[in-house]
KEPA-604832 format. One line per 8 residues: their letters; for each residue x, y, z of C-alpha. Coordinates in Angstrom, 3 decimals, padded with zeros to 6 digits, always signed. Layout:
// residues N
a	X Y Z  ...
END
This chain:
// residues 354
mnaatlle	+168.460 +048.417 +174.558  +166.682 +050.868 +177.022  +163.454 +052.285 +176.066  +164.164 +055.289 +174.583  +166.526 +053.490 +172.078  +163.468 +051.335 +170.944  +161.662 +053.728 +170.153  +163.913 +055.494 +168.136
hyaigerd	+164.328 +052.229 +166.072  +160.646 +051.751 +166.176  +160.246 +055.364 +164.708  +162.435 +054.702 +161.604  +160.327 +051.018 +161.046  +162.057 +048.710 +163.060  +159.915 +046.139 +164.393  +161.751 +042.819 +165.609
fsgidlsw	+162.439 +043.121 +169.210  +162.521 +039.566 +169.954  +164.390 +038.188 +173.041  +164.841 +041.883 +174.552  +165.228 +042.701 +178.120  +163.146 +045.549 +179.433  +161.861 +045.167 +182.323  +160.589 +048.008 +184.424
adfrqvdl	+160.472 +049.684 +181.068  +158.374 +053.177 +180.920  +156.166 +052.662 +177.828  +153.152 +054.993 +178.975  +150.825 +056.237 +175.754  +153.355 +055.019 +173.430  +152.329 +053.312 +170.067  +154.409 +050.128 +169.179
saadfwea	+151.271 +048.315 +167.773  +152.633 +045.681 +165.076  +155.940 +045.268 +167.007  +157.449 +041.711 +167.732  +158.243 +040.830 +171.165  +158.715 +037.328 +170.716  +160.317 +036.102 +174.095  +161.189 +039.211 +175.386
dlsdadfs	+161.536 +040.401 +179.077  +158.894 +043.043 +180.147  +158.088 +042.377 +183.370  +156.923 +044.865 +185.643  +156.736 +047.303 +182.514  +154.636 +050.206 +182.065  +152.405 +050.239 +179.143  +149.411 +051.714 +180.428
eanlagts	+147.479 +053.512 +177.790  +149.649 +052.324 +175.128  +148.430 +051.122 +171.490  +149.835 +047.516 +170.892  +147.188 +046.379 +168.430  +148.598 +043.717 +166.552  +151.811 +043.274 +168.105  +153.344 +039.658 +169.196
fkaakltr	+154.029 +039.139 +172.566  +154.439 +035.159 +172.018  +156.423 +033.495 +174.746  +157.060 +036.960 +176.428  +157.322 +037.997 +180.410  +154.385 +040.231 +180.973  +154.271 +039.482 +184.665  +153.200 +042.582 +186.668
anlvettl	+153.087 +044.665 +183.895  +150.997 +047.689 +184.050  +148.361 +047.243 +181.285  +145.619 +049.319 +182.441  +143.203 +050.921 +179.023  +145.864 +049.241 +176.955  +144.846 +048.378 +173.373  +145.702 +044.945 +172.330
taadlrst	+143.594 +044.394 +169.813  +144.210 +041.417 +167.357  +147.792 +041.257 +169.678  +149.232 +037.834 +169.776  +149.540 +036.610 +173.861  +149.896 +032.693 +172.917  +152.047 +031.261 +175.623  +152.506 +035.143 +177.180
dlsdatlh	+152.834 +034.800 +181.010  +150.679 +037.864 +182.361  +150.415 +036.654 +185.791  +149.785 +039.553 +188.222  +149.480 +042.197 +185.462  +147.133 +044.893 +185.421  +144.257 +044.693 +183.219  +142.013 +046.918 +184.011
avnlqqal	+139.946 +048.409 +181.176  +142.322 +046.559 +178.557  +140.975 +046.126 +175.251  +141.577 +042.612 +174.162  +139.157 +042.667 +171.045  +140.514 +039.914 +168.522  +143.529 +039.255 +170.409  +144.937 +035.549 +170.659
ydrmtrfp	+145.676 +033.217 +173.044  +145.950 +029.697 +174.301  +146.118 +026.835 +176.842  +149.739 +028.078 +177.798  +148.807 +031.479 +178.383  +149.076 +032.841 +182.038  +146.284 +035.268 +183.050  +146.075 +037.378 +186.527
egfdpaia	+143.755 +034.905 +188.797  +139.896 +035.639 +187.915  +140.724 +037.302 +184.464  +138.224 +035.603 +182.018  +139.868 +036.666 +178.105  +136.736 +035.205 +176.385  +134.886 +038.117 +178.297  +137.108 +040.179 +176.907
nayliapk	+136.389 +039.041 +173.474  +139.822 +037.198 +172.952  +139.952 +034.420 +170.778  +141.417 +030.889 +172.146  +143.625 +029.140 +169.464  +143.198 +025.450 +170.197  +141.795 +022.498 +169.180  +137.577 +022.565 +169.441
svlqnail	+137.503 +026.153 +169.738  +134.720 +028.259 +169.196  +135.387 +030.836 +166.615  +132.366 +031.304 +164.649  +132.426 +034.527 +162.942  +135.716 +035.426 +164.285  +137.547 +038.088 +162.611  +141.504 +036.621 +161.886
thtdlsga	+142.251 +038.689 +158.647  +145.816 +038.696 +158.237  +146.768 +036.633 +161.239  +149.799 +034.512 +161.584  +148.588 +031.070 +162.649  +150.981 +028.916 +160.397  +151.347 +025.705 +162.831  +148.659 +025.938 +165.150
dlsdadlr	+146.177 +023.491 +166.350  +142.700 +023.899 +165.715  +141.589 +020.635 +164.855  +137.690 +020.158 +165.713  +137.265 +023.851 +165.697  +134.256 +025.748 +165.159  +135.394 +028.506 +162.698  +131.702 +028.550 +160.722
hanlqqaa	+131.451 +032.105 +158.744  +134.857 +033.139 +160.323  +137.071 +035.661 +158.262  +140.614 +034.505 +157.547  +141.486 +036.421 +154.556  +144.936 +036.777 +153.621  +145.760 +034.593 +156.982  +149.357 +032.790 +157.058
lfgvslrq	+147.978 +029.286 +158.401  +151.111 +027.507 +157.174  +151.001 +023.945 +158.023  +148.186 +024.352 +160.293  +145.719 +021.539 +161.612  +142.546 +022.077 +161.052  +141.019 +018.267 +160.992  +137.953 +017.920 +161.284
anlsaavl	+136.943 +021.695 +161.939  +133.885 +023.220 +160.847  +135.118 +025.968 +158.100  +131.819 +026.566 +156.441  +130.822 +029.635 +154.637  +134.218 +030.826 +155.900  +136.207 +033.573 +153.926  +139.535 +032.518 +153.490
qqanlqea	+140.251 +034.572 +150.399  +144.131 +034.578 +149.287  +145.094 +032.804 +152.821  +147.859 +030.603 +152.930  +146.990 +026.954 +153.758  +150.447 +025.413 +152.302  +150.782 +021.941 +153.945  +147.767 +022.139 +156.135
dlqqanls	+146.093 +019.313 +157.478  +142.596 +019.766 +156.555  +141.113 +016.056 +156.792  +137.499 +015.812 +156.987  +137.060 +019.545 +157.210  +133.950 +021.228 +156.723  +134.458 +024.031 +154.116  +130.642 +024.074 +152.449
ganltevn	+130.238 +027.338 +150.724  +133.225 +028.983 +151.532  +135.618 +031.228 +149.999  +138.957 +030.182 +148.660  +139.227 +032.398 +145.933  +143.501 +032.609 +145.310  +144.182 +030.555 +148.627  +147.164 +028.375 +148.298
lteanlqr	+146.651 +025.060 +148.819  +149.744 +023.421 +147.666  +150.489 +019.875 +149.420  +147.779 +020.383 +151.616  +145.910 +017.741 +153.007  +142.115 +017.486 +152.432  +141.110 +013.900 +152.722  +137.557 +013.720 +152.897
adlsgttl	+136.800 +017.099 +153.613  +133.662 +018.592 +152.578  +133.999 +021.344 +149.747  +130.558 +020.982 +148.536  +129.287 +024.588 +147.107  +133.261 +025.718 +147.643  +134.319 +028.596 +145.387  +137.659 +027.769 +144.547
tdadltga	+138.445 +030.501 +141.573  +142.137 +030.774 +140.974  +143.209 +028.241 +144.017  +146.590 +026.500 +143.987  +146.015 +023.068 +144.847  +149.468 +021.476 +143.093  +149.959 +018.425 +144.754  +146.816 +018.876 +147.124
nlrkanlf	+145.408 +015.311 +148.488  +141.787 +015.421 +147.541  +141.008 +011.694 +148.220  +137.698 +011.152 +148.857  +136.674 +014.387 +148.996  +132.779 +016.173 +148.583  +133.298 +018.376 +145.439  +129.437 +018.438 +144.756
gadlsaat	+129.191 +022.011 +143.054  +132.379 +023.370 +144.116  +133.911 +025.720 +141.372  +137.404 +024.634 +140.264  +137.109 +026.486 +137.076  +140.125 +028.191 +137.435  +141.988 +026.078 +139.695  +145.372 +024.799 +139.709
lqsatlqg	+145.188 +021.046 +139.951  +148.594 +019.543 +138.924  +149.803 +016.426 +140.778  +146.870 +016.943 +142.737  +145.176 +013.792 +143.888  +141.779 +012.803 +143.480  +141.334 +009.069 +143.799  +138.255 +008.444 +145.119
avydsrtq	+136.855 +011.636 +144.929  +132.939 +012.877 +144.480  +131.876 +015.217 +142.031  +128.246 +015.848 +140.344  +126.739 +018.026 +137.593  +127.604 +021.223 +139.141  +130.882 +020.979 +139.762  +133.179 +023.158 +137.446
fpldyrpe	+136.636 +021.632 +136.646  +139.311 +023.584 +134.285  +139.105 +023.569 +130.683  +140.028 +019.773 +129.208  +140.709 +018.760 +132.358  +138.764 +015.227 +133.196  +138.507 +014.055 +136.739  +137.092 +010.669 +136.025
qhgaylia	+140.865 +010.180 +134.705  +142.264 +010.989 +138.048  +140.088 +008.565 +139.900  +137.022 +010.481 +140.924  +133.700 +009.525 +140.334  +130.851 +011.388 +138.986  +127.850 +011.241 +141.074  +124.317 +011.722 +139.336
phavlhya	+121.463 +009.598 +138.016  +122.278 +007.035 +135.720  +125.932 +006.910 +136.762  +127.656 +004.050 +136.336  +130.094 +002.803 +139.423  +130.726 -000.744 +139.231  +132.963 -001.700 +142.187  +133.502 +001.785 +142.784
dlrhvsls	+135.191 +002.252 +146.548  +133.055 +004.708 +148.394  +134.129 +003.950 +151.585  +133.616 +006.840 +154.232  +132.502 +008.919 +151.285  +129.997 +011.559 +151.972  +126.800 +011.403 +149.513  +124.569 +013.080 +151.728
gadltead	+121.587 +014.022 +149.721  +122.877 +012.629 +146.508  +120.598 +011.966 +143.788  +121.451 +008.495 +142.671  +118.308 +007.461 +140.789  +118.913 +004.654 +138.231  +122.556 +004.331 +139.248  +124.236 +001.210 +138.699
ltganlsa	+126.161 +000.688 +142.090  +126.906 -003.400 +141.348  +129.463 -004.478 +143.763  +130.231 -001.022 +145.011  +131.822 -000.438 +148.420  +129.759 +001.867 +150.636  +131.050 +000.559 +153.803  +130.662 +003.617 +156.519
adlwganl	+129.137 +006.089 +153.679  +126.832 +008.881 +154.433  +124.077 +008.404 +152.070  +122.070 +010.562 +154.622  +118.827 +011.709 +152.518  +120.245 +010.231 +149.281  +117.924 +009.143 +146.483  +118.282 +005.726 +145.331
tqanltda	+114.986 +005.206 +143.855  +115.842 +002.198 +141.213  +119.256 +001.776 +141.762  +121.359 -001.381 +141.444  +123.337 -002.142 +144.537  +123.756 -006.020 +143.647  +126.652 -007.325 +145.691  +127.040 -003.784 +147.194
nltdanvw	+128.881 -003.535 +151.043  +127.052 -001.114 +153.201  +128.255 -002.354 +156.026  +127.826 +000.527 +158.777  +126.428 +002.737 +156.461  +124.056 +005.743 +156.917  +121.097 +005.275 +155.180  +118.857 +007.574 +157.165
gadltetn	+115.899 +009.621 +155.189  +117.382 +007.664 +151.753  +114.996 +006.489 +149.434  +115.236 +003.084 +148.366  +112.269 +002.421 +146.454  +112.315 -000.174 +144.211  +116.349 -000.193 +144.975  +118.025 -003.790 +144.025
lcgatltg	+119.685 -004.785 +147.131  +120.167 -008.428 +146.584  +123.449 -009.969 +148.006  +123.957 -007.031 +149.618  +126.179 -006.210 +152.354  +124.108 -004.336 +155.234  +125.451 -005.454 +158.678  +125.132 -002.608 +160.700
tdlqvtal	+123.062 -000.712 +158.213  +119.433 +000.589 +159.683  +117.381 +000.317 +156.919  +113.825 +000.917 +159.777  +114.934 +005.258 +158.922  +114.338 +004.672 +155.042  +111.938 +004.323 +152.424  +111.848 +000.779 +151.566
pdalldtp	+108.822 +000.284 +149.008  +109.095 -002.413 +146.779  +113.102 -002.804 +147.524  +114.671 -006.428 +146.663  +116.095 -007.358 +149.935  +117.022 -010.970 +148.667  +120.455 -010.764 +150.702  +122.606 -012.750 +153.508
gl	+123.937 -009.533 +155.029  +120.516 -008.809 +156.778
END
């Protein structure tokens, strides 16, 4: 296939040109937006002033290619070889690249407003609508306020990523790894989270209207104020998840029957397993936590006034700013817990763990 034949195929709707060899081809000023050149050899090709918006060059060779004034907005350049390419006045807004992408010496894609898809990437306010990031590793990434509406995120790793206030409406997160991810305040309307791992994820204040959580792992997730009223929770695991009076579940759904804990004043949480659970800012006034396991739990700013923590395990718990006024800590294990950062007026502290 030569360049002219490819353009004829493109004109009738064909988009998949993966693996093609068109080195030295002349594509000046053509429109090949949304085409797929995965693993294609386009070295020395002339794409000057061409429209390649949304085109995939994943793992393709563009060595020494002419990309002067070329539009590559939202193009996929992951693992692409652009070494010695001419990139004068190229438009790389919202283009994707990774650690394997090779740019000409001295070229900085971040200055061109391209997005690095990699662990710990800073992608605040990124516009990634309709983007296919399936299988990508974005663990520990900062995606606060990012727009991922209708993005393909099948099997993506977002472990410990910050997605607070992100828009994920109608995104496909099937089998995604979201362990310990921060999704607080995110829009997850109509999202596909089937078989997703949300263990210890923060879903506080999250909108999950018509979300599909079939088979999802929500163990020890924070569901404070989350709207799950129209979500599908068939076969979902909520063991150890925490919710409060603001959390909305589907009609007739009983979260406590699935092992979730209601966190509220006067709650009865005898021997509850709350290890590593985030209870930051929770109101547990006069709650009964006798024998509860709160080791490594986050109780930052929590209200535990007059709560009963007799024989509770608070090993390495974070109680910074917590209110322990008149709290019963008799017999509690407090190894590694710094009580100097909390309010303790009239607390009962007859405990060998101090």
